[in-house]
SELO-338587 format. One record per residue (C-alpha): x, y, z; residue number from 1; residue in one letter. Coordinates in steps of 0.25 Angstrom, whole numbers. Layout:
% SELO-338587
REC     X     Y     Z   n res
REC     X     Y     Z NUM   a
...
//
This chain:
% SELO-338587
REC     X     Y     Z   n res
REC  -152  -101  -276   1   x
REC  -167  -100  -274   2   x
REC  -175  -114  -273   3   x
REC  -187  -117  -281   4   x
REC  -196  -115  -268   5   x
REC  -189  -101  -266   6   x
REC  -193   -97  -281   7   x
REC  -207  -103  -281   8   x
REC  -210   -97  -268   9   x
REC  -205   -82  -273  10   x
REC  -214   -84  -285  11   x
REC  -226   -89  -278  12   x
REC  -224   -76  -270  13   x
REC  -222   -66  -281  14   x
REC  -233   -73  -290  15   x
REC  -225   -77  -300  16   x
REC  -221   -63  -304  17   x
REC  -206   -66  -307  18   x
REC  -200   -78  -316  19   x
REC  -192   -89  -310  20   x
REC  -179   -83  -312  21   x
REC  -183   -70  -307  22   x
REC  -188   -75  -294  23   x
REC  -175   -83  -292  24   x
REC  -166   -70  -295  25   x
REC  -176   -63  -285  26   x
REC  -173   -74  -275  27   x
REC  -159   -74  -277  28   x
REC  -158   -60  -274  29   x
REC  -167   -60  -262  30   x
REC  -157   -70  -256  31   x
REC  -167   -82  -261  32   x
REC  -178   -76  -250  33   x
REC  -191   -78  -255  34   x
REC  -198   -68  -246  35   x
REC  -187   -58  -250  36   x
REC  -188   -60  -263  37   x
REC  -203   -59  -264  38   x
REC  -203   -47  -256  39   x
REC  -194   -41  -265  40   x
REC  -203   -44  -277  41   x
REC  -215   -37  -272  42   x
REC  -206   -25  -266  43   x
REC  -199   -22  -279  44   x
REC  -207   -16  -291  45   x
REC  -206   -24  -304  46   x
REC  -195   -14  -311  47   x
REC  -185   -16  -300  48   x
REC  -187   -31  -297  49   x
REC  -186   -33  -311  50   x
REC  -173   -24  -313  51   x
REC  -167   -31  -298  52   x
REC  -169   -45  -305  53   x
REC  -164   -41  -317  54   x
REC  -152   -34  -312  55   x
REC  -148   -44  -302  56   x
REC  -150   -57  -312  57   x
REC  -139   -50  -320  58   x
REC  -131   -45  -308  59   x
REC  -129   -60  -304  60   x
REC  -125   -65  -319  61   x
REC  -112   -72  -318  62   x
REC  -108   -68  -331  63   x
REC  -107   -54  -328  64   x
REC   -95   -57  -321  65   x
REC   -88   -61  -333  66   x
REC   -86   -48  -339  67   x
REC   -83   -34  -335  68   x
REC   -73   -36  -323  69   x
REC   -60   -31  -321  70   x
REC   -48   -41  -320  71   x
REC   -44   -55  -325  72   x
REC   -43   -69  -320  73   x
REC   -29   -72  -316  74   x
REC   -29   -86  -324  75   x
REC   -39   -85  -335  76   x
REC   -35   -71  -337  77   x
REC   -50   -69  -339  78   x
REC   -61   -63  -331  79   x
REC   -66   -75  -322  80   x
REC   -79   -76  -315  81   x
REC   -78   -83  -302  82   x
REC   -87   -93  -295  83   x
REC   -83   -98  -281  84   x
REC   -88  -112  -275  85   x
REC   -88  -113  -261  86   x
REC   -82  -124  -253  87   x
REC   -93  -136  -253  88   x
REC  -105  -134  -245  89   x
REC  -104  -117  -248  90   x
REC  -111  -116  -259  91   x
REC  -118  -104  -254  92   x
REC  -110   -92  -246  93   x
REC  -118   -85  -236  94   x
REC  -121   -72  -244  95   x
REC  -123   -78  -257  96   x
REC  -138   -74  -258  97   x
REC  -136   -61  -252  98   x
REC  -140   -49  -261  99   x
REC  -129   -39  -264 100   x
REC  -123   -30  -274 101   x
REC  -109   -28  -280 102   x
REC  -100   -16  -275 103   x
REC  -103    -4  -281 104   x
REC   -93     6  -287 105   x
REC   -92    20  -292 106   x
REC  -102    22  -303 107   x
REC   -96    17  -318 108   x
REC   -98    30  -328 109   x
REC   -99    20  -339 110   x
REC  -107     9  -334 111   x
REC  -120    12  -327 112   x
REC  -129     2  -322 113   x
REC  -138    -3  -311 114   x
REC  -142   -15  -304 115   x
REC  -153   -18  -293 116   x
REC  -152   -20  -278 117   x
REC  -154   -35  -274 118   x
REC  -157   -30  -259 119   x
REC  -171   -32  -256 120   x
REC  -178   -19  -256 121   x
REC  -166   -11  -262 122   x
REC  -168    -1  -273 123   x
REC  -160    -3  -287 124   x
REC  -147     1  -285 125   x
REC  -133     2  -293 126   x
REC  -127   -12  -290 127   x
REC  -126   -26  -295 128   x
REC  -124   -39  -287 129   x
REC  -112   -42  -280 130   x
REC  -112   -56  -274 131   x
REC  -111   -62  -287 132   x
REC  -109   -77  -289 133   x
REC   -97   -75  -296 134   x
REC   -88   -63  -299 135   x
REC   -74   -59  -305 136   x
REC   -61   -54  -300 137   x
REC   -51   -52  -310 138   x
REC   -37   -52  -311 139   x
REC   -31   -38  -304 140   x
REC   -44   -39  -297 141   x
REC   -44   -28  -288 142   x
REC   -58   -30  -284 143   x
REC   -64   -43  -279 144   x
REC   -80   -44  -279 145   x
REC   -89   -42  -291 146   x
REC   -85   -27  -294 147   x
REC   -97   -23  -303 148   x
REC  -101   -11  -311 149   x
REC  -111    -5  -301 150   x
REC  -111     9  -296 151   x
REC  -111    17  -284 152   x
REC  -124    23  -280 153   x
REC  -120    38  -282 154   x
REC  -128    43  -269 155   x
REC  -116    34  -262 156   x
REC  -105    45  -267 157   x
REC  -103    58  -263 158   x
REC  -104    64  -277 159   x
REC  -111    61  -289 160   x
REC  -104    57  -303 161   x
REC  -105    69  -313 162   x
REC  -104    69  -328 163   x
REC   -92    77  -326 164   x
REC   -86    67  -316 165   x
REC   -77    78  -308 166   x
REC   -75    80  -294 167   x
REC   -70    94  -292 168   x
REC   -58    97  -284 169   x
REC   -57   106  -270 170   x
REC   -50   119  -270 171   x
REC   -36   120  -266 172   x
REC   -38   123  -252 173   x
REC   -47   110  -250 174   x
REC   -37   102  -257 175   x
REC   -26   103  -246 176   x
REC   -21    90  -238 177   x
REC   -21    93  -223 178   x
REC    -9    88  -216 179   x
REC   -12    74  -211 180   x
REC   -25    71  -219 181   x
REC   -25    61  -231 182   x
REC   -25    66  -245 183   x
REC   -36    59  -253 184   x
REC   -40    57  -268 185   x
REC   -51    65  -274 186   x
REC   -64    56  -278 187   x
REC   -65    50  -291 188   x
REC   -74    57  -301 189   x
REC   -76    41  -305 190   x
REC   -82    40  -291 191   x
REC   -74    27  -286 192   x
REC   -65    24  -274 193   x
REC   -52    25  -280 194   x
REC   -48    39  -275 195   x
REC   -51    35  -261 196   x
REC   -44    20  -265 197   x
REC   -31    27  -268 198   x
REC   -32    35  -255 199   x
REC   -34    25  -247 200   x
REC   -23    15  -252 201   x
REC   -14    28  -249 202   x
REC   -15    25  -235 203   x
REC   -11    11  -235 204   x
REC     4    11  -235 205   x
REC     4    -3  -243 206   x
REC    -5     2  -254 207   x
REC     1    15  -255 208   x
REC    14    10  -256 209   x
REC    10     1  -268 210   x
REC     3    12  -274 211   x
REC    16    21  -273 212   x
REC    23     9  -281 213   x
REC    37    15  -277 214   x
REC    45     8  -287 215   x
REC    37    14  -299 216   x
REC    40    29  -299 217   x
REC    43    40  -309 218   x
REC    50    53  -308 219   x
REC    39    63  -309 220   x
REC    24    60  -305 221   x
REC    19    75  -308 222   x
REC     7    74  -317 223   x
REC     2    89  -316 224   x
REC    -4    98  -306 225   x
REC   -17    93  -309 226   x
REC   -14    79  -305 227   x
REC   -20    78  -292 228   x
REC   -33    83  -297 229   x
REC   -33    71  -309 230   x
REC   -29    80  -319 231   x
REC   -14    75  -321 232   x
REC    -5    79  -331 233   x
REC    -4    65  -337 234   x
REC    12    64  -343 235   x
REC    10    59  -359 236   x
REC    19    47  -360 237   x
REC    23    39  -373 238   x
REC    26    24  -371 239   x
REC    32    15  -380 240   x
REC    24     2  -384 241   x
REC    11    -1  -379 242   x
REC    17   -10  -367 243   x
REC    22     2  -362 244   x
REC     7     8  -358 245   x
REC     5    -1  -348 246   x
REC    17     1  -341 247   x
REC    15    16  -342 248   x
REC    -1    14  -337 249   x
REC     5     7  -325 250   x
REC    15    17  -321 251   x
REC     6    27  -323 252   x
REC    -4    21  -313 253   x
REC     6    18  -303 254   x
REC    12    32  -304 255   x
REC    -2    38  -302 256   x
REC    -5    31  -290 257   x
REC    10    35  -284 258   x
REC     5    49  -285 259   x
REC    -7    47  -279 260   x
REC     0    41  -267 261   x
REC    10    51  -266 262   x
REC    -1    61  -267 263   x
REC    -9    56  -256 264   x
REC     4    53  -248 265   x
REC     9    69  -247 266   x
REC     0    78  -256 267   x
REC    -5    91  -250 268   x
REC   -18    90  -258 269   x
REC   -30    84  -252 270   x
REC   -33    75  -263 271   x
REC   -29    72  -278 272   x
REC   -36    63  -287 273   x
REC   -35    49  -294 274   x
REC   -40    55  -308 275   x
REC   -26    58  -312 276   x
REC   -25    44  -313 277   x
REC   -38    40  -320 278   x
REC   -31    51  -330 279   x
REC   -21    41  -334 280   x
REC   -20    32  -345 281   x
REC   -15    21  -337 282   x
REC   -29    22  -330 283   x
REC   -39    26  -342 284   x
REC   -31    13  -351 285   x
REC   -32     4  -340 286   x
REC   -45    -4  -341 287   x
REC   -45   -15  -333 288   x
REC   -59   -23  -333 289   x
REC   -65   -17  -320 290   x
REC   -81   -19  -319 291   x
REC   -83    -3  -317 292   x
REC   -73     4  -326 293   x
REC   -74    14  -317 294   x
REC   -69     8  -305 295   x
REC   -56    16  -303 296   x
REC   -52     9  -290 297   x
REC   -52    -5  -296 298   x
REC   -46     1  -308 299   x
REC   -34     8  -300 300   x
REC   -30    -4  -293 301   x
REC   -31   -13  -304 302   x
REC   -22    -5  -313 303   x
REC   -13    -1  -302 304   x
REC   -10   -15  -297 305   x
REC    -7   -20  -311 306   x
REC     3    -8  -313 307   x
REC     9    -9  -300 308   x
REC    11   -25  -302 309   x
REC    17   -21  -315 310   x
REC    27   -11  -310 311   x
REC    31   -13  -297 312   x
REC    40   -27  -297 313   x
REC    35   -38  -287 314   x
REC    22   -31  -285 315   x
REC    13   -39  -275 316   x
REC    -1   -33  -273 317   x
REC    -8   -47  -269 318   x
REC   -10   -48  -254 319   x
REC    -5   -34  -251 320   x
REC   -13   -23  -260 321   x
REC   -22   -33  -268 322   x
REC   -30   -46  -262 323   x
REC   -31   -60  -269 324   x
REC   -45   -68  -266 325   x
REC   -48   -83  -269 326   x
REC   -61   -84  -278 327   x
REC   -64   -98  -282 328   x
REC   -50  -102  -282 329   x
REC   -47   -90  -291 330   x
REC   -38   -79  -284 331   x
REC   -41   -66  -288 332   x
REC   -35   -52  -283 333   x
REC   -43   -39  -279 334   x
REC   -39   -26  -273 335   x
REC   -54   -23  -268 336   x
REC   -65   -30  -263 337   x
REC   -78   -24  -268 338   x
REC   -91   -28  -258 339   x
REC  -105   -24  -256 340   x
REC  -114   -21  -243 341   x
REC  -125   -30  -247 342   x
REC  -131   -35  -232 343   x
REC  -143   -28  -230 344   x
REC  -145   -23  -214 345   x
REC  -138   -15  -203 346   x
REC  -123   -11  -204 347   x
REC  -121   -19  -192 348   x
REC  -126   -31  -199 349   x
REC  -115   -30  -209 350   x
REC  -100   -29  -210 351   x
REC   -89   -27  -221 352   x
REC   -87   -43  -219 353   x
REC  -100   -45  -222 354   x
REC  -100   -37  -235 355   x
REC   -85   -44  -238 356   x
REC   -93   -58  -237 357   x
REC  -105   -54  -246 358   x
REC   -94   -51  -256 359   x
REC   -83   -62  -255 360   x
REC   -92   -73  -249 361   x
REC  -105   -68  -257 362   x
REC  -107   -77  -268 363   x
REC  -115   -91  -268 364   x
REC  -104   -97  -276 365   x
REC   -92   -93  -269 366   x
REC   -82   -84  -260 367   x
REC   -68   -77  -262 368   x
REC   -57   -78  -252 369   x
REC   -45   -68  -250 370   x
REC   -32   -76  -253 371   x
REC   -22   -65  -252 372   x
REC   -28   -53  -245 373   x
REC   -22   -40  -247 374   x
REC   -17   -29  -237 375   x
REC   -27   -19  -242 376   x
REC   -42   -22  -244 377   x
REC   -50   -13  -251 378   x
REC   -65   -15  -251 379   x
REC   -76    -7  -258 380   x
REC   -91    -8  -252 381   x
REC  -104    -4  -257 382   x
REC  -118    -6  -251 383   x
REC  -128   -14  -258 384   x
REC  -138    -6  -253 385   x
REC  -144     5  -261 386   x
REC  -143    19  -256 387   x
REC  -136    13  -244 388   x
REC  -130    24  -234 389   x
REC  -119    16  -231 390   x
REC  -111     3  -232 391   x
REC  -121    -5  -222 392   x
REC  -109   -13  -216 393   x
REC   -98   -12  -206 394   x
REC   -84    -8  -211 395   x
REC   -72   -13  -201 396   x
REC   -60    -6  -198 397   x
REC   -53   -19  -199 398   x
REC   -55   -28  -210 399   x
REC   -52   -44  -209 400   x
REC   -51   -51  -222 401   x
REC   -49   -64  -215 402   x
REC   -62   -68  -219 403   x
REC   -61   -68  -233 404   x
REC   -46   -75  -234 405   x
REC   -45   -87  -240 406   x
REC   -38   -93  -229 407   x
REC   -52   -92  -221 408   x
REC   -61   -98  -232 409   x
REC   -63  -111  -223 410   x
REC   -69  -102  -212 411   x
REC   -76   -94  -221 412   x
REC   -82  -107  -229 413   x
REC   -86  -114  -216 414   x
REC   -94  -102  -211 415   x
REC  -102  -102  -223 416   x
REC  -105  -116  -223 417   x
REC  -110  -115  -210 418   x
REC  -118  -104  -214 419   x
REC  -123  -110  -226 420   x
REC  -130  -120  -217 421   x
REC  -138  -109  -211 422   x
REC  -142  -101  -224 423   x
REC  -148  -116  -229 424   x
REC  -156  -115  -216 425   x
REC  -160  -101  -219 426   x
REC  -164  -103  -233 427   x
REC  -173  -115  -229 428   x
REC  -180  -106  -218 429   x
REC  -182   -96  -228 430   x
REC  -189  -104  -238 431   x
REC  -197  -111  -226 432   x
REC  -203   -96  -221 433   x
REC  -205   -93  -234 434   x
REC  -214  -104  -237 435   x
REC  -220  -103  -224 436   x
REC  -222   -87  -225 437   x
REC  -228   -86  -239 438   x
REC  -240   -92  -245 439   x
REC  -236   -96  -260 440   x
REC  -249   -96  -269 441   x
REC  -247  -105  -281 442   x
REC  -254   -95  -289 443   x
REC  -245   -87  -298 444   x
REC  -243   -72  -297 445   x
REC  -249   -72  -283 446   x
REC  -241   -66  -272 447   x
REC  -236   -73  -260 448   x
REC  -245   -72  -247 449   x
REC  -239   -74  -233 450   x
REC  -244   -84  -227 451   x
REC  -247   -79  -213 452   x
REC  -255   -68  -220 453   x
REC  -263   -78  -228 454   x
REC  -266   -86  -216 455   x
REC  -270   -73  -208 456   x
REC  -280   -69  -219 457   x
REC  -285   -82  -220 458   x
REC  -287   -82  -204 459   x
REC  -296   -69  -206 460   x
REC  -305   -76  -214 461   x
REC  -310   -84  -204 462   x
REC  -309   -75  -192 463   x
REC  -323   -68  -187 464   x
REC  -324   -56  -178 465   x
REC  -318   -55  -166 466   x
REC  -326   -62  -154 467   x
REC  -334   -70  -166 468   x
REC  -332   -85  -168 469   x
REC  -330   -91  -181 470   x
REC  -344   -96  -187 471   x
REC  -339  -108  -193 472   x
REC  -330  -119  -185 473   x
REC  -322  -123  -198 474   x
REC  -318  -107  -199 475   x
REC  -313  -107  -185 476   x
REC  -305  -120  -186 477   x
REC  -298  -114  -200 478   x
REC  -295  -101  -193 479   x
REC  -289  -110  -181 480   x
REC  -280  -116  -191 481   x
REC  -278  -104  -198 482   x
REC  -272   -98  -185 483   x
REC  -264  -110  -182 484   x
REC  -257  -110  -196 485   x
REC  -254   -95  -194 486   x
REC  -248   -97  -183 487   x
REC  -240  -109  -187 488   x
REC  -234  -101  -199 489   x
REC  -231   -89  -190 490   x
REC  -223   -98  -180 491   x
REC  -215  -106  -191 492   x
REC  -212   -93  -199 493   x
REC  -206   -87  -184 494   x
REC  -199  -100  -183 495   x
REC  -193   -99  -196 496   x
REC  -189   -86  -194 497   x
REC  -181   -88  -180 498   x
REC  -175  -100  -188 499   x
REC  -169   -89  -199 500   x
REC  -164   -79  -188 501   x
REC  -156   -92  -182 502   x
REC  -150   -95  -196 503   x
REC  -148   -81  -199 504   x
REC  -140   -79  -185 505   x
REC  -132   -91  -187 506   x
REC  -129   -87  -200 507   x
REC  -125   -74  -195 508   x
REC  -116   -81  -185 509   x
REC  -109   -89  -195 510   x
REC  -106   -76  -204 511   x
REC   -98   -71  -191 512   x
REC   -89   -81  -191 513   x
REC   -75   -76  -196 514   x
REC   -80   -62  -197 515   x
REC   -71   -50  -192 516   x
REC   -76   -42  -181 517   x
REC   -80   -27  -187 518   x
REC   -71   -16  -181 519   x
REC   -80    -4  -186 520   x
REC   -81     1  -172 521   x
REC   -95    -2  -171 522   x
REC  -102    -7  -159 523   x
REC  -105   -22  -159 524   x
REC  -116   -30  -151 525   x
REC  -110   -41  -142 526   x
REC  -118   -54  -148 527   x
REC  -118   -63  -136 528   x
REC  -123   -75  -145 529   x
REC  -111   -74  -155 530   x
REC  -108   -87  -160 531   x
REC   -95   -95  -157 532   x
REC   -86   -95  -169 533   x
REC   -80  -107  -175 534   x
REC   -66  -108  -172 535   x
REC   -58   -99  -182 536   x
REC   -71   -92  -186 537   x
REC   -73   -80  -175 538   x
REC   -72   -66  -180 539   x
REC   -58   -65  -173 540   x
REC   -53   -76  -183 541   x
REC   -57   -67  -196 542   x
REC   -47   -55  -190 543   x
REC   -33   -59  -193 544   x
REC   -30   -49  -205 545   x
REC   -36   -35  -202 546   x
REC   -37   -25  -212 547   x
REC   -38   -11  -207 548   x
REC   -48     2  -215 549   x
REC   -38    11  -220 550   x
REC   -49    19  -230 551   x
REC   -63    20  -234 552   x
REC   -70    27  -244 553   x
REC   -85    31  -243 554   x
REC   -91    41  -252 555   x
REC   -83    47  -265 556   x
REC   -72    55  -260 557   x
REC   -74    50  -245 558   x
REC   -61    43  -242 559   x
REC   -57    37  -226 560   x
REC   -42    38  -226 561   x
REC   -33    32  -215 562   x
REC   -21    44  -213 563   x
REC   -10    44  -205 564   x
REC   -13    53  -193 565   x
REC    -4    64  -193 566   x
REC    -8    70  -180 567   x
REC    -7    58  -172 568   x
REC     5    54  -163 569   x
REC     3    40  -166 570   x
REC    13    34  -176 571   x
REC     4    28  -187 572   x
REC    -9    33  -182 573   x
REC   -19    35  -193 574   x
REC   -32    44  -195 575   x
REC   -45    40  -203 576   x
REC   -48    51  -214 577   x
REC   -62    54  -220 578   x
REC   -58    63  -232 579   x
REC   -70    67  -241 580   x
REC   -68    75  -254 581   x
REC   -80    82  -254 582   x
REC   -88    87  -267 583   x
REC  -102    91  -261 584   x
REC   -98   106  -259 585   x
REC   -95   115  -272 586   x
REC   -79   113  -268 587   x
REC   -75   100  -265 588   x
REC   -69    98  -252 589   x
REC   -60    87  -245 590   x
REC   -65    83  -231 591   x
REC   -56    77  -222 592   x
REC   -60    72  -207 593   x
REC   -53    62  -198 594   x
REC   -60    51  -194 595   x
REC   -61    40  -185 596   x
REC   -60    24  -190 597   x
REC   -73    23  -184 598   x
REC   -78    34  -192 599   x
REC   -73    27  -206 600   x
REC   -79    13  -203 601   x
REC   -92    20  -201 602   x
REC   -93    29  -212 603   x
REC   -87    17  -221 604   x
REC   -99    11  -218 605   x
REC  -109    22  -219 606   x
REC  -104    32  -226 607   x
REC  -107    27  -239 608   x
REC  -114    14  -247 609   x
REC   -98    11  -252 610   x
REC   -86    11  -246 611   x
REC   -71     9  -251 612   x
REC   -64     2  -238 613   x
REC   -49     0  -238 614   x
REC   -42    -9  -227 615   x
REC   -27   -12  -225 616   x
REC   -19   -22  -218 617   x
REC   -10   -19  -208 618   x
REC     1   -23  -218 619   x
REC    -4   -12  -228 620   x
REC    -4     0  -217 621   x
REC     9    -4  -211 622   x
REC    18    -3  -223 623   x
REC    26    10  -223 624   x
REC    22    20  -233 625   x
REC    35    21  -245 626   x
REC    39    36  -247 627   x
REC    35    43  -260 628   x
REC    45    44  -271 629   x
REC    52    59  -273 630   x
REC    44    59  -287 631   x
REC    30    56  -280 632   x
REC    35    66  -268 633   x
REC    37    76  -280 634   x
REC    25    75  -287 635   x
REC    17    78  -273 636   x
REC    26    89  -270 637   x
REC    23    97  -284 638   x
REC     8    94  -283 639   x
REC    11    99  -269 640   x
REC    15   112  -273 641   x
REC     4   113  -284 642   x
REC    -6   112  -272 643   x
REC     1   123  -265 644   x
REC    -1   132  -278 645   x
REC   -16   128  -279 646   x
REC   -18   131  -265 647   x
REC   -10   147  -266 648   x
REC   -17   149  -279 649   x
REC   -32   145  -274 650   x
REC   -41   155  -270 651   x
REC   -48   145  -260 652   x
REC   -41   139  -250 653   x
REC   -31   143  -239 654   x
REC   -34   158  -237 655   x
REC   -20   160  -231 656   x
REC   -12   154  -242 657   x
REC   -13   165  -250 658   x
REC    -1   171  -258 659   x
REC     5   185  -257 660   x
REC     8   189  -271 661   x
REC    15   202  -268 662   x
REC    25   197  -257 663   x
REC    27   183  -264 664   x
REC    24   174  -252 665   x
REC    12   166  -248 666   x
REC     3   171  -236 667   x
REC    -2   162  -225 668   x
REC    11   154  -223 669   x
REC     6   143  -232 670   x
REC    21   142  -238 671   x
REC    27   139  -225 672   x
REC    22   127  -224 673   x
REC    23   119  -238 674   x
REC    23   104  -240 675   x
REC    34    95  -234 676   x
REC    42    95  -247 677   x
REC    55    89  -246 678   x
REC    66    99  -245 679   x
REC    74    95  -258 680   x
REC    60    97  -267 681   x
REC    56   110  -259 682   x
REC    69   117  -262 683   x
REC    72   114  -276 684   x
REC    68   124  -286 685   x
REC    59   121  -297 686   x
REC    70   120  -308 687   x
REC    79   111  -298 688   x
REC    67   102  -296 689   x
REC    63   101  -310 690   x
REC    78    97  -313 691   x
REC    77    88  -302 692   x
REC    65    80  -307 693   x
REC    72    79  -321 694   x
REC    83    70  -314 695   x
REC    82    56  -319 696   x
REC    75    59  -331 697   x
REC    82    47  -339 698   x
REC    74    38  -329 699   x
REC    66    29  -337 700   x
REC    52    34  -344 701   x
REC    39    27  -340 702   x
REC    31    33  -351 703   x
REC    41    37  -362 704   x
REC    49    24  -365 705   x
REC    54    23  -378 706   x
REC    56     9  -384 707   x
REC    70     7  -384 708   x
REC    72    -8  -385 709   x
REC    65    -9  -400 710   x
REC    69    -3  -413 711   x
REC    59     3  -422 712   x
REC    46    10  -421 713   x
REC    42    12  -406 714   x
REC    27    11  -402 715   x
REC    23    23  -393 716   x
REC    12    23  -385 717   x
REC     5    36  -380 718   x
REC    -1    37  -366 719   x
REC    -7    48  -357 720   x
REC    -8    57  -370 721   x
REC     5    53  -377 722   x
REC    14    64  -386 723   x
REC    -1    73  -387 724   x
REC     0    74  -372 725   x
REC    15    78  -373 726   x
REC    13    90  -380 727   x
REC     1    94  -370 728   x
REC     4    90  -357 729   x
REC     9   101  -347 730   x
REC    12    96  -334 731   x
REC    16    82  -338 732   x
REC    27    75  -331 733   x
REC    32    61  -330 734   x
REC    44    53  -330 735   x
REC    45    55  -345 736   x
REC    40    68  -349 737   x
REC    44    81  -341 738   x
REC    47    95  -346 739   x
REC    61   100  -348 740   x
REC    67   107  -336 741   x
REC    63   122  -339 742   x
REC    66   133  -328 743   x
REC    55   140  -321 744   x
REC    51   153  -326 745   x
REC    48   164  -316 746   x
REC    34   162  -315 747   x
REC    35   149  -312 748   x
REC    46   150  -302 749   x
REC    37   160  -295 750   x
REC    26   151  -295 751   x
REC    34   141  -288 752   x
REC    39   151  -277 753   x
REC    24   153  -273 754   x
REC    23   140  -271 755   x
REC    34   138  -261 756   x
REC    46   146  -257 757   x
REC    56   134  -260 758   x
REC    49   125  -269 759   x
REC    46   127  -284 760   x
REC    35   121  -291 761   x
REC    39   111  -301 762   x
REC    37   114  -317 763   x
REC    22   111  -319 764   x
REC    24   112  -334 765   x
REC    14   125  -335 766   x
REC    10   127  -349 767   x
REC    15   141  -350 768   x
REC    25   139  -358 769   x
REC    32   129  -367 770   x
REC    38   116  -362 771   x
REC    48   107  -366 772   x
REC    47    93  -364 773   x
REC    54    80  -368 774   x
REC    53    67  -368 775   x
REC    62    58  -360 776   x
REC    66    45  -366 777   x
REC    71    34  -356 778   x
REC    75    20  -358 779   x
REC    65     9  -359 780   x
REC    62     0  -347 781   x
REC    71   -13  -350 782   x
REC    78    -6  -361 783   x
//
């Protein structure tokens, strides 16, 4: 908080052209530095200055945190605002006065607003303050940190949103997944990190296994020929009672997530999309209280975790996939940490730990500490600098969260207690410097004058031409006094500046305590004056819980994945891949490049002003991946056969994959190396396979469950189109609505034979003729 002297001094400097409240706000966003605040006043035009002050006041309004956020407090059931008190003597943590912005996210299509940068010299940008004095974390809390309704600068992304919001698909030949390369999910037209996150989490065995939810399954996962590109043939379902809708939606989200995991496992396609999930009623009708309704990444984690915990007995996410944080003795849960890079200077001066410090230890009223850290840590970062070319901070290959664990809170409190003493010194030195450096005229609306310049100007009035003596001895005496005064002020300012440097160096040494070493491959200078750390507070003491980088996303459509290295003879070897869905050309292409870990770290820091980082503990990476269930394997295989047909029919693509219609054989030998399908599936005729799929049809239905427990009128709820959709759907299949077994006609049989010499395509429900459908009634769960 600015002192009365600082406020008066600033008002003098700016000639009382601002009111007292505005001066206080200008000081607040200038780190209570009078000179900085005055410079900002004179260097900023009136309109931008007014907008800066107004927006800053609004953004620091604590009451703003009481609405519009997702989640609820676990005890009160409401959405709390937390204020955290430090231990006695820790009224101010070190970064409490630093200017900052909240982490930005993709642009909301329904809420467009902008705030103004609080960095000195910055131009206005779309953002709001991040280091608030209060904040909110909700019940399911997938995020810790002020998740705000600010937006990405679209210049940071590879594509600019259009009114149609459609990202085109690549031609079939460009959609083929090469051996040993990872598959991805096409960037979402909603411009967020959800597709990249799902692809990265798939590469973490612990998370992949959970997303597969093996105890929750269905007989058929088929969603039509166009599922892969976001146009699923969603089965119509009728559920008895409103209560059944919740369970059906939970199962829909889990089943769609299972499809994505299975696809990323074994598909021959280079990519699919998350858009099919966004078409489900389960997604559309789920309305968690998010700050940004278009924040699909958070929404997915919220609704998936709720569904998983509801459908998987004894499910435990805390400490595995989700972390728990203590905020002012209130325990909250989070999946994702949002943080903003707010420090100025070169990249070498700022690391990811500094960014996390500013986010977790940022408030003047308190801090947060992780009580139960998950095995996977996900971070979303953005630069607070307008039009930044990169994040402006160093990204480690190994992240150590020890610094932020509640078990180490005493160490952090001790560090900040020592730091506070030096910060108080720095503040006193700054006040003394301002008083000495500037003359403060009492006349209102007068501009501040630098003291040395004032004395120097006065001296000129008493000086004569070079070589001439002053006519009046009194003038000579006054000139001598002025010169002495000038030298004295100059000397005192130099001494104060030297004191400031020493204090800053001491603060830097203290902040280096218990801070892990950054292993980003950058050369570090050997500091021969490195301080002797107190016992238990060296960098090595904070490096007991290693988390290794396993995925990064930067621009829209650019993802870095750690994938098994199929070319290596070393067991368990992995290779980093940079995969970009490139839409800069007339036809999209998928660029795949093997890169080194060093490349990944450098590009994560410099390639974009925002980034998604995923770190995983060894416990999460060493888990054995569970195999796919047969229904999921069948789903991927059927889609694979469809893709083979697309390649064969495409006029563009493999030039050697042509078809000789006269001799009824493929040319180029592409049929000699079919996908690695299981023998029982590949050798089975379409009719036999269809009959095989019909087996077990007396299984309980998840989407059509008649009320067998109550007499009287049944309450039926339509989802995914209900009865109307039943009459129009052409390629629907689910565990409850399937086409009767029908013999393939000759044309269909020929079509299947063209695809594979032994395997015949499943009945896709072509619209060429009428189909007979039946609705299967199964016994209600618990009935």
